[in-house]
N, C-alpha and C positions, 0 to 999 in steps of 0.2 A: 311081076309080083303085085298082088292085090294089097292095098293099104287096109289096115283095120278100120272098122266103122268109126271109132272115136277119132282117129287121125283125119279121116275124111271130113267129119263134122268140124273139127278145129280149122281145117283149111277153108271150108265153106264159110265159116264165121268171118274170115278176113277177105274173102273174094266175092261173096254174095251181096247184092244190093237189095234193099227193101223194095219189094215190087208194088207197093200201094201205100196209101195213107199219108199222113202229115210228113213223114220222113222218107217218102218215095225217092229212090236213087241213092240213099245213104247206105254205106256198108253196115252190115248187121253189127259188127264189132264197134262201130261208132255211134250206135243209137244211145240216146241218153238213158240213164238208169230209171228216171221217173216214167219214161215211156214203157220200159220193160215191166216195171212194177204195175203200171196201169193194165197192161196185157195179162199179167199174172192174176189180177183181180177179176178181169173181164173173161178170161179164158183165152189161151193161145189158139191161133187158127190151126185148122187141120193141115196135114202134109208136112213137107220138108221145112217150109218156112216156120211153122209152129215149133218144130224140133229145134231149129236154129235160135229162135227167139227165147224159148225156155232154157236152152243151154246158156245163151248169153246172159240171161237173167241170173242163173245160178252162179255163173262166173263172177258177175259184178256184185251180187249179193254177198259172196264169200271173199271178195277182194283178191281175186285170182287173175286179174287182167294181165299180169306179167307173164302168164303162161302163153299168151298170144304173141309176145314180142319176137321170139325166134321164128314163128310161123309167118308173121308179117314180113320179117326180113327175107325169109326164103321164098316167099311167094309174091314179091313185088308190091307190097302194100302201098297204096296211093290214097 
């Protein structure tokens, strides 16, 4: 059974590491809010990493980090 796209994105937020920049190697869900705000003003990069960064920005902007708690638990967040 295929997962819905939004579920895949939520899983990727807690399993994908930043591939470049100052926070290279850090999980996207652990990026500081000011870094996401900076990207929001500069423009998110193209591709999947841009989708993840903009999604994490919206989650943090709206105080919804608790949505990631069960996903972190289920997918071995480290």
